[in-house]
C-alpha beads as a LAMMPS data file, in Angstrom:
LAMMPS data file: protein, C-alpha beads

430 atoms
429 bonds

1 atom types
1 bond types

-500.0 500.0 xlo xhi
-500.0 500.0 ylo yhi
-500.0 500.0 zlo zhi

Masses

1 110.0

Atoms # bond

1 1 1 32.010 9.826 -18.563
2 1 1 31.061 12.897 -20.623
3 1 1 27.463 13.543 -21.671
4 1 1 26.300 15.614 -24.665
5 1 1 24.616 18.905 -23.865
6 1 1 21.232 17.708 -25.147
7 1 1 21.143 15.167 -22.310
8 1 1 21.272 17.814 -19.615
9 1 1 18.293 19.548 -18.121
10 1 1 17.610 21.771 -15.129
11 1 1 15.589 20.712 -12.103
12 1 1 14.527 23.959 -10.491
13 1 1 13.545 22.462 -7.155
14 1 1 17.088 21.236 -6.579
15 1 1 18.756 24.316 -8.187
16 1 1 21.313 22.203 -9.973
17 1 1 22.009 20.728 -13.390
18 1 1 21.258 17.008 -13.431
19 1 1 22.210 14.579 -16.208
20 1 1 19.368 12.603 -17.708
21 1 1 19.699 8.847 -17.434
22 1 1 17.752 5.665 -17.943
23 1 1 17.136 4.681 -14.307
24 1 1 17.165 6.551 -11.001
25 1 1 17.779 4.254 -8.025
26 1 1 16.568 5.878 -4.795
27 1 1 17.985 4.562 -1.509
28 1 1 16.985 5.947 1.919
29 1 1 19.810 5.168 4.362
30 1 1 19.688 4.825 8.144
31 1 1 21.856 2.868 10.591
32 1 1 23.025 0.159 8.167
33 1 1 26.774 0.725 7.859
34 1 1 27.373 -3.041 7.991
35 1 1 25.205 -3.703 4.929
36 1 1 25.443 -0.468 2.939
37 1 1 28.503 -1.368 0.805
38 1 1 26.838 -4.584 -0.409
39 1 1 23.757 -2.598 -1.386
40 1 1 25.678 0.104 -3.267
41 1 1 27.948 -2.400 -4.988
42 1 1 24.951 -4.344 -6.271
43 1 1 23.596 -1.177 -7.909
44 1 1 26.857 0.226 -9.260
45 1 1 27.741 -3.213 -10.643
46 1 1 24.601 -3.395 -12.815
47 1 1 24.980 -4.390 -16.442
48 1 1 23.008 -1.207 -17.161
49 1 1 25.457 1.640 -16.553
50 1 1 23.221 4.555 -17.586
51 1 1 21.858 5.174 -14.103
52 1 1 22.066 7.458 -11.106
53 1 1 22.029 6.447 -7.446
54 1 1 20.292 8.936 -5.162
55 1 1 21.106 8.192 -1.516
56 1 1 19.276 9.997 1.273
57 1 1 21.240 9.919 4.532
58 1 1 18.348 10.132 7.002
59 1 1 20.547 11.596 9.744
60 1 1 22.063 8.162 10.362
61 1 1 23.905 7.890 13.711
62 1 1 26.614 5.531 12.416
63 1 1 29.159 5.811 9.567
64 1 1 26.596 5.651 6.775
65 1 1 27.099 9.305 5.851
66 1 1 30.862 8.830 5.494
67 1 1 30.443 5.649 3.457
68 1 1 28.061 7.405 1.083
69 1 1 30.456 10.321 0.603
70 1 1 33.289 7.902 -0.148
71 1 1 31.247 6.224 -2.876
72 1 1 30.168 9.582 -4.306
73 1 1 33.799 10.704 -4.521
74 1 1 34.688 7.572 -6.531
75 1 1 31.643 7.366 -8.822
76 1 1 29.937 10.397 -10.329
77 1 1 26.652 8.518 -10.623
78 1 1 26.190 8.639 -6.840
79 1 1 24.431 11.669 -5.345
80 1 1 24.117 12.024 -1.567
81 1 1 21.578 14.146 0.283
82 1 1 22.360 14.495 4.014
83 1 1 19.250 15.327 6.037
84 1 1 19.758 17.441 9.192
85 1 1 17.280 15.306 11.149
86 1 1 15.589 11.934 10.849
87 1 1 12.337 11.865 8.840
88 1 1 11.791 8.132 8.071
89 1 1 11.737 6.417 4.722
90 1 1 8.703 8.058 3.134
91 1 1 10.197 11.511 3.410
92 1 1 13.541 10.374 2.017
93 1 1 11.989 8.531 -0.909
94 1 1 9.927 11.586 -1.824
95 1 1 13.010 13.834 -1.746
96 1 1 14.801 11.339 -3.953
97 1 1 11.888 11.239 -6.375
98 1 1 11.910 15.042 -6.613
99 1 1 15.563 14.998 -7.604
100 1 1 15.374 11.974 -9.916
101 1 1 16.242 12.445 -13.597
102 1 1 15.811 8.894 -14.868
103 1 1 13.199 7.675 -17.301
104 1 1 12.467 4.955 -14.739
105 1 1 12.622 4.872 -10.942
106 1 1 13.538 2.018 -8.629
107 1 1 13.363 2.189 -4.817
108 1 1 15.835 0.026 -2.908
109 1 1 16.413 -0.317 0.845
110 1 1 19.956 0.186 2.072
111 1 1 20.370 -3.301 3.561
112 1 1 19.129 -5.160 0.475
113 1 1 20.543 -5.880 -2.997
114 1 1 19.544 -6.514 -6.614
115 1 1 20.794 -8.973 -9.194
116 1 1 23.338 -7.583 -11.723
117 1 1 21.047 -7.866 -14.758
118 1 1 17.912 -6.533 -13.049
119 1 1 17.769 -2.923 -14.199
120 1 1 18.815 -3.655 -17.769
121 1 1 16.211 -6.371 -18.293
122 1 1 13.467 -4.365 -16.590
123 1 1 14.271 -1.337 -18.738
124 1 1 14.163 -3.354 -21.957
125 1 1 10.787 -4.833 -21.004
126 1 1 9.293 -1.504 -19.925
127 1 1 10.513 0.218 -23.086
128 1 1 9.215 -2.484 -25.401
129 1 1 5.733 -2.644 -23.853
130 1 1 5.379 1.003 -22.751
131 1 1 4.758 0.004 -19.140
132 1 1 3.917 2.230 -16.205
133 1 1 4.999 -0.451 -13.732
134 1 1 6.694 -3.851 -13.720
135 1 1 6.209 -6.253 -10.799
136 1 1 8.676 -9.063 -10.150
137 1 1 9.878 -11.484 -7.470
138 1 1 12.702 -11.822 -4.985
139 1 1 14.845 -14.307 -3.159
140 1 1 15.597 -14.206 0.553
141 1 1 18.837 -14.319 2.501
142 1 1 18.918 -14.605 6.287
143 1 1 21.468 -13.074 8.629
144 1 1 21.316 -16.134 10.869
145 1 1 19.872 -19.636 11.010
146 1 1 17.722 -18.560 13.962
147 1 1 16.011 -15.905 11.866
148 1 1 15.472 -18.409 9.090
149 1 1 13.713 -20.762 11.489
150 1 1 11.578 -18.003 13.046
151 1 1 10.510 -15.861 10.092
152 1 1 8.732 -17.208 7.073
153 1 1 10.033 -15.620 3.866
154 1 1 7.949 -12.443 3.627
155 1 1 8.388 -12.013 -0.096
156 1 1 8.703 -15.467 -1.587
157 1 1 8.503 -16.016 -5.348
158 1 1 4.902 -16.039 -6.512
159 1 1 3.456 -19.399 -7.520
160 1 1 0.110 -18.270 -8.922
161 1 1 -1.078 -18.300 -12.515
162 1 1 -0.690 -15.006 -14.392
163 1 1 -1.170 -14.105 -18.024
164 1 1 2.016 -13.377 -19.962
165 1 1 0.721 -10.028 -21.186
166 1 1 0.116 -6.411 -20.273
167 1 1 -2.592 -5.834 -17.650
168 1 1 -4.330 -2.760 -16.398
169 1 1 -3.094 -2.130 -12.879
170 1 1 -6.561 -2.811 -11.435
171 1 1 -6.766 -6.199 -13.125
172 1 1 -3.268 -7.165 -12.001
173 1 1 -4.068 -6.236 -8.394
174 1 1 -7.218 -8.374 -8.636
175 1 1 -5.124 -11.341 -9.787
176 1 1 -2.535 -10.827 -7.047
177 1 1 -5.151 -10.676 -4.293
178 1 1 -7.303 -13.528 -5.576
179 1 1 -4.204 -15.712 -5.345
180 1 1 -3.094 -14.152 -2.041
181 1 1 0.183 -12.949 -3.577
182 1 1 -0.026 -9.177 -3.314
183 1 1 2.916 -7.506 -1.581
184 1 1 3.629 -3.800 -1.318
185 1 1 7.439 -4.087 -1.286
186 1 1 8.780 -1.126 -3.306
187 1 1 11.883 -3.191 -4.068
188 1 1 9.739 -5.545 -6.181
189 1 1 8.325 -2.807 -8.441
190 1 1 9.923 -0.853 -11.291
191 1 1 8.172 2.449 -12.145
192 1 1 8.059 4.848 -15.076
193 1 1 8.955 8.203 -13.516
194 1 1 6.641 10.302 -15.738
195 1 1 3.724 8.097 -14.652
196 1 1 4.409 8.731 -10.961
197 1 1 4.742 12.455 -11.603
198 1 1 1.604 12.769 -13.708
199 1 1 -0.499 10.764 -11.258
200 1 1 0.908 12.540 -8.202
201 1 1 1.811 9.247 -6.503
202 1 1 3.902 9.996 -3.412
203 1 1 4.779 8.268 -0.150
204 1 1 2.963 9.324 3.034
205 1 1 5.440 11.072 5.320
206 1 1 5.845 10.835 9.073
207 1 1 4.665 7.256 9.589
208 1 1 5.708 3.639 9.209
209 1 1 4.607 1.255 6.424
210 1 1 4.389 4.068 3.872
211 1 1 4.974 1.572 1.065
212 1 1 1.509 0.056 1.676
213 1 1 -0.233 3.131 0.299
214 1 1 2.317 3.948 -2.402
215 1 1 2.140 0.516 -4.043
216 1 1 -1.662 0.403 -3.682
217 1 1 -2.168 3.807 -5.317
218 1 1 0.454 3.142 -7.969
219 1 1 -0.954 -0.144 -9.204
220 1 1 -4.541 1.139 -9.243
221 1 1 -3.517 4.194 -11.270
222 1 1 -1.368 2.265 -13.773
223 1 1 -2.878 1.794 -17.225
224 1 1 -0.174 -0.622 -18.389
225 1 1 1.404 -3.005 -15.886
226 1 1 3.044 -6.384 -16.048
227 1 1 4.268 -9.167 -13.817
228 1 1 7.502 -10.946 -14.752
229 1 1 8.413 -14.165 -12.951
230 1 1 12.037 -13.270 -12.174
231 1 1 13.793 -12.955 -8.805
232 1 1 15.592 -9.659 -9.337
233 1 1 15.426 -8.436 -5.733
234 1 1 17.531 -9.901 -2.880
235 1 1 15.804 -9.362 0.472
236 1 1 17.989 -9.513 3.562
237 1 1 16.217 -10.624 6.732
238 1 1 18.137 -9.361 9.743
239 1 1 17.614 -8.647 13.413
240 1 1 16.308 -5.220 14.484
241 1 1 14.825 -4.341 11.102
242 1 1 11.295 -2.949 10.661
243 1 1 10.190 -6.391 9.508
244 1 1 11.574 -8.310 12.519
245 1 1 11.086 -5.771 15.315
246 1 1 7.560 -6.805 16.266
247 1 1 4.551 -4.580 16.844
248 1 1 4.724 -1.168 18.476
249 1 1 2.473 1.924 18.613
250 1 1 4.261 3.382 15.581
251 1 1 3.175 0.342 13.546
252 1 1 -0.462 0.905 14.486
253 1 1 -0.124 4.578 13.545
254 1 1 1.297 3.646 10.153
255 1 1 -1.414 1.117 9.319
256 1 1 -4.240 3.413 10.423
257 1 1 -2.898 6.263 8.281
258 1 1 -2.568 3.895 5.312
259 1 1 -6.195 2.846 5.756
260 1 1 -7.242 6.496 5.649
261 1 1 -5.111 7.318 2.591
262 1 1 -6.329 4.236 0.704
263 1 1 -9.987 5.083 1.273
264 1 1 -9.403 8.691 0.260
265 1 1 -7.605 7.623 -2.922
266 1 1 -10.372 5.320 -4.193
267 1 1 -13.057 7.835 -3.228
268 1 1 -11.369 10.733 -5.047
269 1 1 -10.835 8.631 -8.171
270 1 1 -14.120 6.754 -8.150
271 1 1 -12.372 3.374 -8.139
272 1 1 -14.476 0.286 -7.547
273 1 1 -12.678 -3.030 -7.965
274 1 1 -12.228 -6.317 -6.151
275 1 1 -8.541 -5.631 -5.496
276 1 1 -9.176 -2.197 -3.993
277 1 1 -11.950 -3.491 -1.739
278 1 1 -9.981 -6.536 -0.647
279 1 1 -6.801 -4.670 0.193
280 1 1 -8.662 -1.991 2.158
281 1 1 -10.534 -4.696 4.072
282 1 1 -7.245 -6.424 4.880
283 1 1 -5.816 -3.157 6.162
284 1 1 -8.839 -2.576 8.394
285 1 1 -8.560 -6.079 9.823
286 1 1 -4.861 -5.485 10.483
287 1 1 -5.387 -2.260 12.423
288 1 1 -8.256 -3.717 14.431
289 1 1 -6.161 -6.741 15.388
290 1 1 -3.200 -4.553 16.279
291 1 1 -5.371 -2.191 18.318
292 1 1 -6.596 -5.080 20.444
293 1 1 -2.965 -5.951 21.144
294 1 1 -1.821 -2.388 21.902
295 1 1 -4.900 -0.607 23.287
296 1 1 -3.532 -0.620 26.852
297 1 1 -0.086 0.633 25.837
298 1 1 0.354 4.091 27.453
299 1 1 2.454 5.221 24.482
300 1 1 -0.203 4.499 21.856
301 1 1 -1.892 7.905 21.772
302 1 1 1.502 9.634 21.869
303 1 1 2.426 8.571 18.335
304 1 1 -0.448 10.611 16.903
305 1 1 1.213 14.011 16.943
306 1 1 -0.415 16.023 14.150
307 1 1 -3.994 17.272 14.553
308 1 1 -5.432 15.305 11.572
309 1 1 -3.759 12.143 12.876
310 1 1 -5.202 12.643 16.358
311 1 1 -8.664 13.213 14.936
312 1 1 -8.465 10.007 12.912
313 1 1 -7.260 8.053 15.953
314 1 1 -10.094 9.437 18.071
315 1 1 -12.714 8.474 15.495
316 1 1 -11.309 4.970 15.241
317 1 1 -11.221 4.183 18.947
318 1 1 -14.654 5.710 19.553
319 1 1 -16.106 3.336 16.944
320 1 1 -14.050 0.345 17.974
321 1 1 -14.417 0.618 21.729
322 1 1 -18.184 1.235 21.594
323 1 1 -18.727 -2.365 20.604
324 1 1 -17.032 -5.723 20.813
325 1 1 -16.435 -6.928 17.284
326 1 1 -18.058 -10.299 16.707
327 1 1 -16.043 -12.438 14.285
328 1 1 -18.945 -14.575 13.091
329 1 1 -22.173 -13.951 11.222
330 1 1 -25.398 -15.122 12.808
331 1 1 -26.353 -18.334 10.981
332 1 1 -30.000 -17.287 10.704
333 1 1 -28.902 -14.089 8.969
334 1 1 -26.569 -16.050 6.694
335 1 1 -29.293 -18.521 5.698
336 1 1 -31.668 -15.667 4.808
337 1 1 -29.005 -13.952 2.710
338 1 1 -28.187 -17.084 0.731
339 1 1 -31.785 -17.320 -0.505
340 1 1 -31.242 -14.140 -2.550
341 1 1 -29.038 -13.391 -5.557
342 1 1 -27.348 -10.303 -4.126
343 1 1 -27.096 -8.559 -0.766
344 1 1 -26.899 -4.810 -0.138
345 1 1 -25.697 -3.345 3.162
346 1 1 -27.600 -0.538 4.854
347 1 1 -25.050 1.376 6.919
348 1 1 -21.656 2.583 5.685
349 1 1 -19.899 3.005 9.007
350 1 1 -17.806 0.536 11.002
351 1 1 -20.634 -1.952 11.595
352 1 1 -21.453 -2.137 7.901
353 1 1 -17.786 -2.341 6.912
354 1 1 -17.088 -5.191 9.316
355 1 1 -20.154 -7.081 8.133
356 1 1 -19.084 -6.623 4.515
357 1 1 -15.643 -8.015 5.371
358 1 1 -17.209 -11.107 6.896
359 1 1 -19.439 -11.658 3.893
360 1 1 -16.419 -11.418 1.587
361 1 1 -14.715 -14.191 3.544
362 1 1 -17.558 -16.598 2.784
363 1 1 -16.530 -16.426 -0.872
364 1 1 -19.944 -17.450 -2.234
365 1 1 -22.129 -14.368 -1.708
366 1 1 -22.540 -11.557 -4.230
367 1 1 -22.298 -8.221 -2.414
368 1 1 -23.759 -5.076 -3.922
369 1 1 -23.273 -1.509 -2.722
370 1 1 -23.797 0.328 0.568
371 1 1 -27.067 2.126 1.327
372 1 1 -27.676 5.013 3.710
373 1 1 -30.628 7.191 4.638
374 1 1 -28.804 10.461 3.934
375 1 1 -25.545 10.846 1.980
376 1 1 -24.745 14.277 3.400
377 1 1 -22.207 12.909 5.892
378 1 1 -21.379 9.695 4.051
379 1 1 -18.366 9.020 1.790
380 1 1 -18.833 8.388 -1.923
381 1 1 -17.084 5.028 -1.799
382 1 1 -16.495 2.515 1.008
383 1 1 -14.331 -0.562 0.472
384 1 1 -14.402 0.131 -3.245
385 1 1 -18.231 0.080 -3.330
386 1 1 -20.452 3.079 -3.999
387 1 1 -22.698 4.536 -1.324
388 1 1 -26.275 5.352 -2.362
389 1 1 -29.187 6.945 -0.583
390 1 1 -31.931 4.382 -0.240
391 1 1 -34.369 6.549 -2.191
392 1 1 -32.064 6.765 -5.212
393 1 1 -30.889 3.155 -5.288
394 1 1 -32.270 0.746 -7.877
395 1 1 -32.080 -2.782 -6.484
396 1 1 -32.571 -6.038 -8.422
397 1 1 -35.827 -7.887 -7.717
398 1 1 -34.074 -10.750 -5.920
399 1 1 -31.956 -8.535 -3.647
400 1 1 -31.979 -8.460 0.126
401 1 1 -30.767 -5.692 2.418
402 1 1 -28.828 -6.345 5.607
403 1 1 -29.344 -3.562 8.108
404 1 1 -25.995 -3.033 9.827
405 1 1 -26.634 -0.018 12.035
406 1 1 -27.247 0.671 15.694
407 1 1 -30.369 -1.080 16.966
408 1 1 -32.112 2.202 17.802
409 1 1 -32.451 2.855 14.056
410 1 1 -33.876 -0.561 13.176
411 1 1 -37.613 0.244 13.278
412 1 1 -37.208 3.385 11.204
413 1 1 -35.117 1.494 8.654
414 1 1 -37.603 -1.392 8.550
415 1 1 -40.420 1.024 7.709
416 1 1 -38.413 2.629 4.907
417 1 1 -37.631 -0.757 3.356
418 1 1 -41.183 -2.077 3.720
419 1 1 -42.518 0.968 1.875
420 1 1 -40.413 -0.157 -1.114
421 1 1 -41.188 -3.867 -0.671
422 1 1 -37.514 -4.647 -0.116
423 1 1 -36.832 -7.705 2.063
424 1 1 -34.371 -7.130 4.886
425 1 1 -32.611 -8.831 7.737
426 1 1 -30.958 -7.260 10.777
427 1 1 -27.393 -7.832 11.858
428 1 1 -26.519 -7.083 15.466
429 1 1 -22.901 -6.195 16.431
430 1 1 -22.560 -7.223 20.070

Bonds

1 1 1 2
2 1 2 3
3 1 3 4
4 1 4 5
5 1 5 6
6 1 6 7
7 1 7 8
8 1 8 9
9 1 9 10
10 1 10 11
11 1 11 12
12 1 12 13
13 1 13 14
14 1 14 15
15 1 15 16
16 1 16 17
17 1 17 18
18 1 18 19
19 1 19 20
20 1 20 21
21 1 21 22
22 1 22 23
23 1 23 24
24 1 24 25
25 1 25 26
26 1 26 27
27 1 27 28
28 1 28 29
29 1 29 30
30 1 30 31
31 1 31 32
32 1 32 33
33 1 33 34
34 1 34 35
35 1 35 36
36 1 36 37
37 1 37 38
38 1 38 39
39 1 39 40
40 1 40 41
41 1 41 42
42 1 42 43
43 1 43 44
44 1 44 45
45 1 45 46
46 1 46 47
47 1 47 48
48 1 48 49
49 1 49 50
50 1 50 51
51 1 51 52
52 1 52 53
53 1 53 54
54 1 54 55
55 1 55 56
56 1 56 57
57 1 57 58
58 1 58 59
59 1 59 60
60 1 60 61
61 1 61 62
62 1 62 63
63 1 63 64
64 1 64 65
65 1 65 66
66 1 66 67
67 1 67 68
68 1 68 69
69 1 69 70
70 1 70 71
71 1 71 72
72 1 72 73
73 1 73 74
74 1 74 75
75 1 75 76
76 1 76 77
77 1 77 78
78 1 78 79
79 1 79 80
80 1 80 81
81 1 81 82
82 1 82 83
83 1 83 84
84 1 84 85
85 1 85 86
86 1 86 87
87 1 87 88
88 1 88 89
89 1 89 90
90 1 90 91
91 1 91 92
92 1 92 93
93 1 93 94
94 1 94 95
95 1 95 96
96 1 96 97
97 1 97 98
98 1 98 99
99 1 99 100
100 1 100 101
101 1 101 102
102 1 102 103
103 1 103 104
104 1 104 105
105 1 105 106
106 1 106 107
107 1 107 108
108 1 108 109
109 1 109 110
110 1 110 111
111 1 111 112
112 1 112 113
113 1 113 114
114 1 114 115
115 1 115 116
116 1 116 117
117 1 117 118
118 1 118 119
119 1 119 120
120 1 120 121
121 1 121 122
122 1 122 123
123 1 123 124
124 1 124 125
125 1 125 126
126 1 126 127
127 1 127 128
128 1 128 129
129 1 129 130
130 1 130 131
131 1 131 132
132 1 132 133
133 1 133 134
134 1 134 135
135 1 135 136
136 1 136 137
137 1 137 138
138 1 138 139
139 1 139 140
140 1 140 141
141 1 141 142
142 1 142 143
143 1 143 144
144 1 144 145
145 1 145 146
146 1 146 147
147 1 147 148
148 1 148 149
149 1 149 150
150 1 150 151
151 1 151 152
152 1 152 153
153 1 153 154
154 1 154 155
155 1 155 156
156 1 156 157
157 1 157 158
158 1 158 159
159 1 159 160
160 1 160 161
161 1 161 162
162 1 162 163
163 1 163 164
164 1 164 165
165 1 165 166
166 1 166 167
167 1 167 168
168 1 168 169
169 1 169 170
170 1 170 171
171 1 171 172
172 1 172 173
173 1 173 174
174 1 174 175
175 1 175 176
176 1 176 177
177 1 177 178
178 1 178 179
179 1 179 180
180 1 180 181
181 1 181 182
182 1 182 183
183 1 183 184
184 1 184 185
185 1 185 186
186 1 186 187
187 1 187 188
188 1 188 189
189 1 189 190
190 1 190 191
191 1 191 192
192 1 192 193
193 1 193 194
194 1 194 195
195 1 195 196
196 1 196 197
197 1 197 198
198 1 198 199
199 1 199 200
200 1 200 201
201 1 201 202
202 1 202 203
203 1 203 204
204 1 204 205
205 1 205 206
206 1 206 207
207 1 207 208
208 1 208 209
209 1 209 210
210 1 210 211
211 1 211 212
212 1 212 213
213 1 213 214
214 1 214 215
215 1 215 216
216 1 216 217
217 1 217 218
218 1 218 219
219 1 219 220
220 1 220 221
221 1 221 222
222 1 222 223
223 1 223 224
224 1 224 225
225 1 225 226
226 1 226 227
227 1 227 228
228 1 228 229
229 1 229 230
230 1 230 231
231 1 231 232
232 1 232 233
233 1 233 234
234 1 234 235
235 1 235 236
236 1 236 237
237 1 237 238
238 1 238 239
239 1 239 240
240 1 240 241
241 1 241 242
242 1 242 243
243 1 243 244
244 1 244 245
245 1 245 246
246 1 246 247
247 1 247 248
248 1 248 249
249 1 249 250
250 1 250 251
251 1 251 252
252 1 252 253
253 1 253 254
254 1 254 255
255 1 255 256
256 1 256 257
257 1 257 258
258 1 258 259
259 1 259 260
260 1 260 261
261 1 261 262
262 1 262 263
263 1 263 264
264 1 264 265
265 1 265 266
266 1 266 267
267 1 267 268
268 1 268 269
269 1 269 270
270 1 270 271
271 1 271 272
272 1 272 273
273 1 273 274
274 1 274 275
275 1 275 276
276 1 276 277
277 1 277 278
278 1 278 279
279 1 279 280
280 1 280 281
281 1 281 282
282 1 282 283
283 1 283 284
284 1 284 285
285 1 285 286
286 1 286 287
287 1 287 288
288 1 288 289
289 1 289 290
290 1 290 291
291 1 291 292
292 1 292 293
293 1 293 294
294 1 294 295
295 1 295 296
296 1 296 297
297 1 297 298
298 1 298 299
299 1 299 300
300 1 300 301
301 1 301 302
302 1 302 303
303 1 303 304
304 1 304 305
305 1 305 306
306 1 306 307
307 1 307 308
308 1 308 309
309 1 309 310
310 1 310 311
311 1 311 312
312 1 312 313
313 1 313 314
314 1 314 315
315 1 315 316
316 1 316 317
317 1 317 318
318 1 318 319
319 1 319 320
320 1 320 321
321 1 321 322
322 1 322 323
323 1 323 324
324 1 324 325
325 1 325 326
326 1 326 327
327 1 327 328
328 1 328 329
329 1 329 330
330 1 330 331
331 1 331 332
332 1 332 333
333 1 333 334
334 1 334 335
335 1 335 336
336 1 336 337
337 1 337 338
338 1 338 339
339 1 339 340
340 1 340 341
341 1 341 342
342 1 342 343
343 1 343 344
344 1 344 345
345 1 345 346
346 1 346 347
347 1 347 348
348 1 348 349
349 1 349 350
350 1 350 351
351 1 351 352
352 1 352 353
353 1 353 354
354 1 354 355
355 1 355 356
356 1 356 357
357 1 357 358
358 1 358 359
359 1 359 360
360 1 360 361
361 1 361 362
362 1 362 363
363 1 363 364
364 1 364 365
365 1 365 366
366 1 366 367
367 1 367 368
368 1 368 369
369 1 369 370
370 1 370 371
371 1 371 372
372 1 372 373
373 1 373 374
374 1 374 375
375 1 375 376
376 1 376 377
377 1 377 378
378 1 378 379
379 1 379 380
380 1 380 381
381 1 381 382
382 1 382 383
383 1 383 384
384 1 384 385
385 1 385 386
386 1 386 387
387 1 387 388
388 1 388 389
389 1 389 390
390 1 390 391
391 1 391 392
392 1 392 393
393 1 393 394
394 1 394 395
395 1 395 396
396 1 396 397
397 1 397 398
398 1 398 399
399 1 399 400
400 1 400 401
401 1 401 402
402 1 402 403
403 1 403 404
404 1 404 405
405 1 405 406
406 1 406 407
407 1 407 408
408 1 408 409
409 1 409 410
410 1 410 411
411 1 411 412
412 1 412 413
413 1 413 414
414 1 414 415
415 1 415 416
416 1 416 417
417 1 417 418
418 1 418 419
419 1 419 420
420 1 420 421
421 1 421 422
422 1 422 423
423 1 423 424
424 1 424 425
425 1 425 426
426 1 426 427
427 1 427 428
428 1 428 429
429 1 429 430
């Protein structure tokens, strides 16, 4: 197929001429020779033909590299990048995104598939409504009946109530999380490439579960997003995949890094929303639960190789291991809180964060912001809420402050609050 000269442009980072197209499909490939042809056929058989397929061979030990080259030799829309060593999916997806020339980008895993009409219908919708992102559903296929009986469908069609209109990304994330239907699967999201470029949205590299951060940052940054109730994505559940392989130190590493990146993203952008707070709280709960399961694994510390990663791991375990996390709120404290219209939390470290999580689970308490004595070493935003110095905070008349700090600071904090006639209650983490 010949293309007019005006549809060619030069991508300097790749030092090659690349034809413009409507959609770039990016597929990281590793150790899936059994499933790879089905995946590629589902993309090349799309009713939308104006596409490119960027395949990143992540130093796969099987015949994946040969299969990719065979497809590339038969169809000029297939481009293959062979990596000299394994880097994991985040790295491959970023390299694919750098090379992409499509107006839109779709990320697909090499053992999954998409319905024939998917890319055409998504493109029409995104064009018509000038969307940064389109979210949709999937159907599940299982490699065996045993897997079907063991694993609940991880990405079932959503059943919640959503408006048939364009959302801001923040509002759509709020709706997803309020109905417990948020998933980070990149295969269930269709992106405008210019949006990802302009916002600098990239996958974390060198860790597992990189899609958690990418989807979180992408939806929060999107000005125009939509959910369409169609099952375009076909998810294959198979043995020995990331999804079915159970928990390991690398999983803990991935979730902890995602928690760090998510907090940094909302802090840098000044984002405060229910969806951001809820998803960050869920991530914290996940890493704390996983740490309890893996803390005695001798290989745990070994997955934190880079200096920043090691520092983050050290900070986490020093906070976590210094106290046993209590999963309930003292009923006396809870009764005091419920007599007031809003509660503020004094203390923006782990104790305060955990207490805030527990309050959110009650579902009937209005939670304000975090308070600290001195903001010099405190973040700007925690769990999507702003952090204020007590002296600068303006609290409603019917507010109460929960002091969630180490007990040695209680008397000092009590005096500060009494000077301002602010009622308080103390929460002990045992």
